[in-house]
C-alpha positions as CSV (number, residue, x, y, z in Angstrom):
1,M,3.2,-1.2,-6.0
2,I,-0.2,0.1,-4.7
3,S,-2.6,-2.8,-4.5
4,A,-6.0,-3.7,-3.0
5,I,-5.0,-7.4,-3.4
6,Y,-1.8,-7.0,-1.4
7,D,-1.4,-10.7,-0.5
8,L,-1.0,-11.5,-4.2
9,A,1.5,-8.8,-4.8
10,L,3.6,-10.0,-1.8
11,T,3.6,-13.6,-2.8
12,T,4.6,-12.8,-6.4
13,G,7.7,-11.0,-5.1
14,A,6.9,-7.3,-5.1
15,N,9.4,-5.8,-2.6
16,R,7.3,-2.7,-1.6
17,V,3.5,-3.1,-1.5
18,I,1.2,-0.3,-0.3
19,R,-2.2,-1.4,0.8
20,G,-4.8,0.3,-1.4
21,A,-8.4,1.0,-0.8
22,R,-10.5,-1.1,-3.1
23,I,-10.0,-2.8,-6.5
24,E,-12.2,-0.3,-8.3
25,H,-10.8,2.8,-6.4
26,I,-7.2,1.9,-5.5
27,C,-6.2,5.4,-4.2
28,G,-9.5,6.6,-2.8
29,D,-13.0,6.0,-1.7
30,P,-15.7,8.1,-3.4
31,E,-18.2,7.3,-0.7
32,L,-16.2,9.5,1.7
33,G,-17.0,12.7,-0.3
34,P,-14.6,14.9,-2.3
35,D,-12.5,16.3,0.6
36,K,-12.1,13.1,2.6
37,D,-11.6,11.1,-0.6
38,F,-8.8,13.5,-1.6
39,A,-7.1,13.3,1.8
40,F,-7.4,9.5,1.9
41,G,-5.8,9.3,-1.6
42,M,-3.0,11.6,-0.6
43,E,-2.3,9.4,2.5
44,I,-1.9,6.4,0.2
45,V,0.3,8.3,-2.2
46,G,2.4,9.7,0.7
47,T,2.9,6.1,2.0
48,A,4.0,5.1,-1.5
49,L,6.6,7.9,-1.5
50,E,7.9,6.8,1.9
51,A,8.0,3.2,0.6
52,I,10.3,3.9,-2.3
53,Q,12.7,5.7,0.1
54,T,12.8,2.8,2.5
55,A,15.3,0.0,2.2
56,V,13.6,-3.4,2.6
57,P,15.1,-6.9,2.8
58,G,12.3,-8.5,0.8
59,P,8.5,-8.3,0.3
60,T,7.2,-5.6,2.7
61,L,3.7,-4.3,3.3
62,F,3.3,-0.6,3.9
63,E,0.0,0.5,5.3
64,P,-1.3,4.1,5.0
65,G,-1.7,5.7,8.4
66,K,1.0,3.6,10.1
67,S,4.5,5.0,10.6
68,S,6.5,1.8,10.0
69,P,6.0,-1.0,7.4
70,S,4.9,-4.4,8.5
71,R,7.4,-7.0,7.4
72,E,5.7,-10.2,6.2
73,A,7.6,-13.4,5.5
74,V,6.3,-14.6,2.2
75,D,7.0,-18.0,0.7
76,A,6.6,-17.5,-3.1
77,S,6.9,-21.3,-3.9
């Protein structure tokens, strides 16, 4: 799941959460200009593709631009 509100996604039990940009532009930032916005969006999508290929023991946050996911212990109760 790509989400700008990643804490909510993690606490509701999503196993793989990719940190998105903003609520209104989840996979990009139009303020960057067309070329940088496209590159930024591709980085987020690339991270999502890596996430679905990664075994995770539970809710895990994947951050674009970082090579390994950050595991966050989440208590959903």
